[in-house]
Backbone and ligand atoms as CSV (ligand in chain L), in Angstrom:
chain,resi,resn,atom,element,x,y,z
A,1,MET,N,N,67.808,4.742,52.165
A,1,MET,CA,C,67.107,4.611,50.888
A,1,MET,C,C,68.050,3.998,49.862
A,2,ASN,N,N,67.491,3.277,48.930
A,2,ASN,CA,C,68.285,2.813,47.796
A,2,ASN,C,C,67.474,2.955,46.516
A,3,LEU,N,N,68.179,2.962,45.402
A,3,LEU,CA,C,67.517,3.150,44.111
A,3,LEU,C,C,66.551,2.000,43.854
A,4,SER,N,N,65.322,2.332,43.528
A,4,SER,CA,C,64.316,1.313,43.191
A,4,SER,C,C,64.271,1.136,41.676
A,5,HIS,N,N,63.959,2.207,40.985
A,5,HIS,CA,C,63.894,2.120,39.531
A,5,HIS,C,C,64.008,3.490,38.874
A,6,ILE,N,N,64.229,3.456,37.568
A,6,ILE,CA,C,64.257,4.661,36.748
A,6,ILE,C,C,63.055,4.567,35.822
A,7,GLY,N,N,62.178,5.560,35.867
A,7,GLY,CA,C,60.979,5.566,35.033
A,7,GLY,C,C,61.256,6.291,33.724
A,8,ILE,N,N,60.951,5.639,32.622
A,8,ILE,CA,C,61.192,6.221,31.304
A,8,ILE,C,C,59.870,6.333,30.549
A,9,ALA,N,N,59.575,7.551,30.088
A,9,ALA,CA,C,58.344,7.794,29.329
A,9,ALA,C,C,58.576,7.404,27.881
A,10,VAL,N,N,57.736,6.505,27.364
A,10,VAL,CA,C,57.859,6.066,25.971
A,10,VAL,C,C,56.518,6.240,25.246
A,11,LYS,N,N,56.603,6.467,23.943
A,11,LYS,CA,C,55.371,6.602,23.155
A,11,LYS,C,C,54.714,5.245,22.970
A,12,SER,N,N,55.545,4.213,22.806
A,12,SER,CA,C,54.998,2.896,22.503
A,12,SER,C,C,55.815,1.805,23.179
A,13,LEU,N,N,55.162,1.037,24.055
A,13,LEU,CA,C,55.853,-0.096,24.690
A,13,LEU,C,C,56.246,-1.111,23.622
A,14,GLU,N,N,55.379,-1.242,22.631
A,14,GLU,CA,C,55.609,-2.246,21.594
A,14,GLU,C,C,56.958,-2.046,20.903
A,15,THR,N,N,57.325,-0.784,20.659
A,15,THR,CA,C,58.607,-0.545,19.993
A,15,THR,C,C,59.749,-0.366,20.990
A,16,SER,N,N,59.472,0.124,22.198
A,16,SER,CA,C,60.546,0.407,23.155
A,16,SER,C,C,61.010,-0.824,23.921
A,17,VAL,N,N,60.084,-1.702,24.281
A,17,VAL,CA,C,60.455,-2.865,25.096
A,17,VAL,C,C,61.564,-3.705,24.433
A,18,PRO,N,N,61.442,-4.028,23.137
A,18,PRO,CA,C,62.502,-4.840,22.521
A,18,PRO,C,C,63.878,-4.172,22.582
A,19,VAL,N,N,63.918,-2.849,22.503
A,19,VAL,CA,C,65.196,-2.129,22.565
A,19,VAL,C,C,65.853,-2.361,23.929
A,20,PHE,N,N,65.078,-2.185,24.997
A,20,PHE,CA,C,65.643,-2.340,26.339
A,20,PHE,C,C,65.933,-3.804,26.656
A,21,GLU,N,N,65.126,-4.705,26.106
A,21,GLU,CA,C,65.415,-6.136,26.282
A,21,GLU,C,C,66.760,-6.494,25.640
A,22,LYS,N,N,67.027,-5.881,24.491
A,22,LYS,CA,C,68.300,-6.155,23.809
A,22,LYS,C,C,69.470,-5.571,24.594
A,23,ILE,N,N,69.319,-4.347,25.057
A,23,ILE,CA,C,70.423,-3.686,25.771
A,23,ILE,C,C,70.812,-4.497,27.003
A,24,PHE,N,N,69.816,-4.925,27.790
A,24,PHE,CA,C,70.114,-5.561,29.086
A,24,PHE,C,C,70.025,-7.091,29.031
A,25,ASN,N,N,69.632,-7.607,27.873
A,25,ASN,CA,C,69.508,-9.057,27.727
A,25,ASN,C,C,68.607,-9.667,28.797
A,26,VAL,N,N,67.483,-9.013,29.033
A,26,VAL,CA,C,66.507,-9.444,30.037
A,26,VAL,C,C,65.125,-9.304,29.412
A,27,LYS,N,N,64.231,-10.251,29.698
A,27,LYS,CA,C,62.841,-10.145,29.235
A,27,LYS,C,C,62.080,-9.187,30.157
A,28,ALA,N,N,61.289,-8.322,29.562
A,28,ALA,CA,C,60.490,-7.386,30.360
A,28,ALA,C,C,59.354,-8.124,31.054
A,29,SER,N,N,58.887,-7.551,32.174
A,29,SER,CA,C,57.730,-8.107,32.880
A,29,SER,C,C,56.492,-7.957,32.002
A,30,GLU,N,N,55.436,-8.688,32.348
A,30,GLU,CA,C,54.158,-8.534,31.644
A,30,GLU,C,C,53.635,-7.116,31.869
A,31,ALA,N,N,52.846,-6.631,30.927
A,31,ALA,CA,C,52.296,-5.278,31.053
A,31,ALA,C,C,51.318,-5.198,32.223
A,32,GLU,N,N,51.394,-4.071,32.923
A,32,GLU,CA,C,50.450,-3.818,34.013
A,32,GLU,C,C,49.835,-2.448,33.759
A,33,PHE,N,N,48.520,-2.345,33.909
A,33,PHE,CA,C,47.831,-1.061,33.725
A,33,PHE,C,C,47.641,-0.411,35.091
A,34,VAL,N,N,48.138,0.800,35.228
A,34,VAL,CA,C,47.935,1.531,36.492
A,34,VAL,C,C,46.875,2.594,36.244
A,35,GLU,N,N,45.706,2.319,36.771
A,35,GLU,CA,C,44.513,3.123,36.511
A,35,GLU,C,C,44.715,4.598,36.880
A,36,MET,N,N,45.267,4.825,38.070
A,36,MET,CA,C,45.346,6.197,38.558
A,36,MET,C,C,46.176,7.117,37.651
A,37,GLN,N,N,47.251,6.562,37.082
A,37,GLN,CA,C,48.125,7.378,36.221
A,37,GLN,C,C,47.802,7.177,34.741
A,38,LYS,N,N,46.853,6.273,34.465
A,38,LYS,CA,C,46.510,5.942,33.083
A,38,LYS,C,C,47.768,5.594,32.278
A,39,VAL,N,N,48.491,4.610,32.773
A,39,VAL,CA,C,49.700,4.155,32.084
A,39,VAL,C,C,49.757,2.635,32.035
A,40,ASN,N,N,50.368,2.145,30.963
A,40,ASN,CA,C,50.797,0.754,30.899
A,40,ASN,C,C,52.263,0.722,31.281
A,41,VAL,N,N,52.611,-0.243,32.133
A,41,VAL,CA,C,53.967,-0.326,32.662
A,41,VAL,C,C,54.557,-1.693,32.346
A,42,ARG,N,N,55.784,-1.702,31.864
A,42,ARG,CA,C,56.549,-2.959,31.789
A,42,ARG,C,C,57.923,-2.696,32.375
A,43,LYS,N,N,58.407,-3.663,33.150
A,43,LYS,CA,C,59.668,-3.446,33.856
A,43,LYS,C,C,60.759,-4.373,33.365
A,44,ILE,N,N,61.957,-3.822,33.317
A,44,ILE,CA,C,63.164,-4.600,33.052
A,44,ILE,C,C,63.840,-4.752,34.410
A,45,HIS,N,N,63.866,-5.980,34.938
A,45,HIS,CA,C,64.476,-6.185,36.258
A,45,HIS,C,C,65.976,-6.358,36.117
A,46,LEU,N,N,66.724,-5.475,36.746
A,46,LEU,CA,C,68.183,-5.581,36.767
A,46,LEU,C,C,68.611,-5.968,38.182
A,47,GLU,N,N,69.926,-6.162,38.351
A,47,GLU,CA,C,70.409,-6.648,39.640
A,47,GLU,C,C,70.083,-5.700,40.785
A,48,ASN,N,N,70.350,-4.418,40.578
A,48,ASN,CA,C,70.203,-3.499,41.709
A,48,ASN,C,C,69.145,-2.438,41.500
A,49,CYS,N,N,68.481,-2.460,40.342
A,49,CYS,CA,C,67.352,-1.546,40.143
A,49,CYS,C,C,66.572,-1.997,38.914
A,50,ASP,N,N,65.423,-1.432,38.713
A,50,ASP,CA,C,64.612,-1.756,37.539
A,50,ASP,C,C,64.568,-0.558,36.600
A,51,ILE,N,N,64.278,-0.850,35.353
A,51,ILE,CA,C,63.911,0.186,34.394
A,51,ILE,C,C,62.404,0.042,34.233
A,52,GLU,N,N,61.681,1.117,34.427
A,52,GLU,CA,C,60.218,1.095,34.339
A,52,GLU,C,C,59.820,1.853,33.073
A,53,LEU,N,N,59.299,1.122,32.100
A,53,LEU,CA,C,58.888,1.751,30.843
A,53,LEU,C,C,57.408,2.108,30.946
A,54,LEU,N,N,57.107,3.365,30.685
A,54,LEU,CA,C,55.763,3.898,30.921
A,54,LEU,C,C,55.169,4.437,29.629
A,55,GLU,N,N,53.977,3.955,29.312
A,55,GLU,CA,C,53.266,4.403,28.109
A,55,GLU,C,C,51.898,4.925,28.539
A,56,GLY,N,N,51.612,6.168,28.220
A,56,GLY,CA,C,50.301,6.732,28.545
A,56,GLY,C,C,49.217,6.058,27.711
A,57,THR,N,N,48.039,5.849,28.316
A,57,THR,CA,C,46.959,5.204,27.578
A,57,THR,C,C,45.871,6.218,27.221
A,58,ASP,N,N,46.123,7.481,27.547
A,58,ASP,CA,C,45.090,8.496,27.467
A,58,ASP,C,C,45.778,9.858,27.384
A,59,GLN,N,N,45.185,10.802,26.673
A,59,GLN,CA,C,45.771,12.159,26.580
A,59,GLN,C,C,45.978,12.778,27.959
A,60,GLU,N,N,45.124,12.389,28.918
A,60,GLU,CA,C,45.177,12.993,30.256
A,60,GLU,C,C,46.238,12.342,31.139
A,61,SER,N,N,46.857,11.287,30.644
A,61,SER,CA,C,47.893,10.622,31.444
A,61,SER,C,C,49.075,11.564,31.648
A,62,PRO,N,N,49.630,11.617,32.884
A,62,PRO,CA,C,50.816,12.460,33.102
A,62,PRO,C,C,51.966,12.091,32.154
A,63,ILE,N,N,52.015,10.831,31.731
A,63,ILE,CA,C,53.088,10.407,30.824
A,63,ILE,C,C,52.859,10.991,29.422
A,64,SER,N,N,51.612,10.977,28.948
A,64,SER,CA,C,51.299,11.587,27.642
A,64,SER,C,C,51.611,13.078,27.666
A,65,LYS,N,N,51.262,13.734,28.775
A,65,LYS,CA,C,51.514,15.182,28.876
A,65,LYS,C,C,53.012,15.468,28.914
A,66,PHE,N,N,53.740,14.614,29.618
A,66,PHE,CA,C,55.199,14.766,29.702
A,66,PHE,C,C,55.818,14.672,28.306
A,67,ILE,N,N,55.410,13.655,27.544
A,67,ILE,CA,C,55.986,13.437,26.215
A,67,ILE,C,C,55.631,14.600,25.287
A,68,GLU,N,N,54.413,15.112,25.426
A,68,GLU,CA,C,53.983,16.235,24.611
A,68,GLU,C,C,54.881,17.451,24.852
A,69,LYS,N,N,55.216,17.680,26.128
A,69,LYS,CA,C,56.016,18.853,26.505
A,69,LYS,C,C,57.499,18.652,26.272
A,70,ARG,N,N,58.008,17.475,26.639
A,70,ARG,CA,C,59.467,17.308,26.690
A,70,ARG,C,C,59.997,16.158,25.844
A,71,GLY,N,N,59.095,15.429,25.231
A,71,GLY,CA,C,59.532,14.280,24.432
A,71,GLY,C,C,59.785,13.070,25.306
A,72,GLU,N,N,60.130,11.963,24.678
A,72,GLU,CA,C,60.404,10.735,25.419
A,72,GLU,C,C,61.686,10.907,26.240
A,73,GLY,N,N,61.803,10.123,27.288
A,73,GLY,CA,C,63.039,10.152,28.069
A,73,GLY,C,C,62.805,9.843,29.528
A,74,ILE,N,N,63.822,10.130,30.352
A,74,ILE,CA,C,63.718,9.830,31.785
A,74,ILE,C,C,62.622,10.685,32.395
A,75,HIS,N,N,61.674,10.040,33.037
A,75,HIS,CA,C,60.534,10.726,33.632
A,75,HIS,C,C,60.715,10.918,35.130
A,76,HIS,N,N,61.186,9.880,35.805
A,76,HIS,CA,C,61.419,10.006,37.250
A,76,HIS,C,C,62.453,8.997,37.729
A,77,VAL,N,N,63.013,9.269,38.899
A,77,VAL,CA,C,63.864,8.289,39.576
A,77,VAL,C,C,63.192,7.951,40.890
A,78,SER,N,N,63.258,6.672,41.244
A,78,SER,CA,C,62.479,6.189,42.376
A,78,SER,C,C,63.382,5.512,43.403
A,79,PHE,N,N,63.121,5.825,44.673
A,79,PHE,CA,C,63.940,5.289,45.758
A,79,PHE,C,C,63.068,4.516,46.743
A,80,ASN,N,N,63.585,3.380,47.189
A,80,ASN,CA,C,62.894,2.575,48.197
A,80,ASN,C,C,63.088,3.162,49.582
A,81,THR,N,N,62.029,3.141,50.351
A,81,THR,CA,C,62.126,3.550,51.741
A,81,THR,C,C,61.353,2.536,52.574
A,82,GLU,N,N,61.777,2.355,53.811
A,82,GLU,CA,C,61.088,1.380,54.673
A,82,GLU,C,C,59.812,1.961,55.256
A,83,ASN,N,N,59.785,3.291,55.387
A,83,ASN,CA,C,58.631,3.950,55.989
A,83,ASN,C,C,58.330,5.194,55.172
A,84,ILE,N,N,57.490,5.018,54.162
A,84,ILE,CA,C,57.274,6.110,53.199
A,84,ILE,C,C,56.587,7.317,53.848
A,85,GLN,N,N,55.615,7.072,54.703
A,85,GLN,CA,C,54.920,8.212,55.330
A,85,GLN,C,C,55.885,8.996,56.213
A,86,GLY,N,N,56.702,8.284,56.967
A,86,GLY,CA,C,57.701,8.946,57.812
A,86,GLY,C,C,58.668,9.770,56.977
A,87,ALA,N,N,59.098,9.196,55.829
A,87,ALA,CA,C,60.031,9.912,54.950
A,87,ALA,C,C,59.372,11.164,54.383
A,88,LEU,N,N,58.096,11.041,53.967
A,88,LEU,CA,C,57.379,12.200,53.403
A,88,LEU,C,C,57.225,13.305,54.444
A,89,ASP,N,N,56.872,12.921,55.662
A,89,ASP,CA,C,56.678,13.919,56.733
A,89,ASP,C,C,57.985,14.647,57.019
A,90,LYS,N,N,59.070,13.885,57.053
A,90,LYS,CA,C,60.391,14.476,57.328
A,90,LYS,C,C,60.779,15.441,56.207
A,91,ILE,N,N,60.612,15.012,54.949
A,91,ILE,CA,C,60.997,15.831,53.794
A,91,ILE,C,C,60.159,17.111,53.762
A,92,LYS,N,N,58.851,16.964,54.046
A,92,LYS,CA,C,57.969,18.136,54.058
A,92,LYS,C,C,58.401,19.118,55.152
A,93,SER,N,N,58.773,18.568,56.312
A,93,SER,CA,C,59.180,19.433,57.425
A,93,SER,C,C,60.465,20.183,57.100
A,94,GLU,N,N,61.215,19.710,56.101
A,94,GLU,CA,C,62.440,20.401,55.676
A,94,GLU,C,C,62.136,21.473,54.631
A,95,GLY,N,N,60.844,21.653,54.315
A,95,GLY,CA,C,60.449,22.722,53.400
A,95,GLY,C,C,60.424,22.320,51.933
A,96,ILE,N,N,60.491,21.033,51.656
A,96,ILE,CA,C,60.459,20.564,50.269
A,96,ILE,C,C,59.014,20.244,49.892
A,97,LYS,N,N,58.604,20.757,48.717
A,97,LYS,CA,C,57.206,20.564,48.287
A,97,LYS,C,C,56.965,19.131,47.841
A,98,LEU,N,N,55.795,18.618,48.162
A,98,LEU,CA,C,55.416,17.262,47.776
A,98,LEU,C,C,54.259,17.328,46.792
A,99,ILE,N,N,54.196,16.364,45.877
A,99,ILE,CA,C,52.987,16.204,45.059
A,99,ILE,C,C,51.981,15.373,45.855
A,100,ASN,N,N,52.463,14.291,46.472
A,100,ASN,CA,C,51.603,13.421,47.280
A,100,ASN,C,C,52.019,13.524,48.753
A,101,GLU,N,N,51.153,14.097,49.565
A,101,GLU,CA,C,51.481,14.172,50.994
A,101,GLU,C,C,51.288,12.821,51.662
A,102,ASN,N,N,50.444,11.999,51.054
A,102,ASN,CA,C,50.237,10.628,51.526
A,102,ASN,C,C,50.462,9.692,50.351
A,103,PRO,N,N,51.041,8.526,50.623
A,103,PRO,CA,C,51.326,7.607,49.518
A,103,PRO,C,C,50.054,7.059,48.870
A,104,VAL,N,N,50.185,6.706,47.587
A,104,VAL,CA,C,49.101,6.066,46.842
A,104,VAL,C,C,49.629,4.727,46.331
A,105,THR,N,N,48.725,3.894,45.788
A,105,THR,CA,C,49.164,2.590,45.287
A,105,THR,C,C,49.593,2.704,43.829
A,106,GLY,N,N,50.814,2.270,43.547
A,106,GLY,CA,C,51.343,2.334,42.183
A,106,GLY,C,C,51.516,0.946,41.592
A,107,ALA,N,N,52.398,0.837,40.596
A,107,ALA,CA,C,52.665,-0.450,39.960
A,107,ALA,C,C,53.216,-1.430,40.991
A,108,ASP,N,N,53.031,-2.715,40.735
A,108,ASP,CA,C,53.513,-3.777,41.642
A,108,ASP,C,C,52.885,-3.675,43.022
A,109,ASP,N,N,51.748,-2.939,43.119
A,109,ASP,CA,C,51.081,-2.823,44.396
A,109,ASP,C,C,51.940,-2.127,45.462
A,110,MET,N,N,52.905,-1.326,45.001
A,110,MET,CA,C,53.768,-0.621,45.950
A,110,MET,C,C,53.106,0.680,46.372
A,111,LEU,N,N,53.448,1.128,47.577
A,111,LEU,CA,C,53.047,2.476,47.973
A,111,LEU,C,C,54.036,3.439,47.339
A,112,VAL,N,N,53.512,4.491,46.708
A,112,VAL,CA,C,54.389,5.455,46.038
A,112,VAL,C,C,53.956,6.884,46.346
A,113,ALA,N,N,54.884,7.807,46.254
A,113,ALA,CA,C,54.572,9.240,46.396
A,113,ALA,C,C,55.651,10.022,45.661
A,114,PHE,N,N,55.247,11.153,45.093
A,114,PHE,CA,C,56.179,11.985,44.329
A,114,PHE,C,C,56.484,13.282,45.073
A,115,LEU,N,N,57.734,13.713,44.962
A,115,LEU,CA,C,58.124,15.035,45.446
A,115,LEU,C,C,57.930,16.014,44.299
A,116,HIS,N,N,57.749,17.286,44.607
A,116,HIS,CA,C,57.496,18.261,43.547
A,116,HIS,C,C,58.802,18.661,42.857
A,117,PRO,N,N,58.870,18.502,41.508
A,117,PRO,CA,C,60.140,18.810,40.815
A,117,PRO,C,C,60.584,20.261,40.959
A,118,LYS,N,N,59.645,21.164,41.288
A,118,LYS,CA,C,60.044,22.569,41.515
A,118,LYS,C,C,60.954,22.688,42.730
A,119,SER,N,N,60.853,21.712,43.640
A,119,SER,CA,C,61.693,21.728,44.845
A,119,SER,C,C,62.962,20.913,44.671
A,120,THR,N,N,63.078,20.201,43.555
A,120,THR,CA,C,64.180,19.237,43.425
A,120,THR,C,C,64.922,19.415,42.094
A,121,ASN,N,N,65.185,20.673,41.742
A,121,ASN,CA,C,65.978,20.980,40.546
A,121,ASN,C,C,65.445,20.330,39.271
A,122,GLY,N,N,64.123,20.207,39.202
A,122,GLY,CA,C,63.518,19.694,37.974
A,122,GLY,C,C,63.502,18.183,37.854
A,123,VAL,N,N,64.033,17.500,38.890
A,123,VAL,CA,C,64.040,16.031,38.841
A,123,VAL,C,C,62.804,15.519,39.575
A,124,LEU,N,N,62.001,14.724,38.899
A,124,LEU,CA,C,60.838,14.138,39.553
A,124,LEU,C,C,61.310,12.922,40.360
A,125,ILE,N,N,61.226,13.043,41.678
A,125,ILE,CA,C,61.675,11.965,42.572
A,125,ILE,C,C,60.458,11.259,43.140
A,126,GLU,N,N,60.480,9.942,43.057
A,126,GLU,CA,C,59.405,9.113,43.600
A,126,GLU,C,C,59.972,8.333,44.779
A,127,LEU,N,N,59.213,8.238,45.841
A,127,LEU,CA,C,59.564,7.333,46.937
A,127,LEU,C,C,58.628,6.135,46.859
A,128,THR,N,N,59.150,4.963,47.181
A,128,THR,CA,C,58.303,3.772,47.185
A,128,THR,C,C,58.520,3.012,48.483
A,129,GLU,N,N,57.488,2.282,48.869
A,129,GLU,CA,C,57.613,1.343,49.978
A,129,GLU,C,C,56.995,0.045,49.515
A,130,PRO,N,N,57.825,-0.986,49.290
A,130,PRO,CA,C,57.259,-2.275,48.861
A,130,PRO,C,C,56.282,-2.773,49.937
A,131,LYS,N,N,55.146,-3.341,49.479
A,131,LYS,CA,C,54.143,-3.814,50.453
A,131,LYS,C,C,54.548,-5.140,51.063
L,1,ZN,ZN,ZN,58.068,4.697,39.252
């Protein structure tokens, strides 16, 4: 596995994107709406990983709920895997709780799945498999 991206929950892409563009001197990707999570996503592509800026579009969005509870900040860390279902089955067999037992389609049309933060010291870990 290798680091895919770091997901950051922001209140407003409009105000946050320019900050990250300045820090990394990179233009963010065009906004993408991910229906299932009710989020707008813009990515800062770096050499070895991306920064994924996430803005909830709805009170029911997990990102809106996260910000309400904990404020803006790092929401999840994401790792690439070649075989996401195999990785999930292996991790589950080791007794680690999963949020998604089967991968779903996330941003960039990638297969994604989350592990349960109760099993991972409060860190929300996402696995991805590029399509
Ligand atoms: Zn992510």
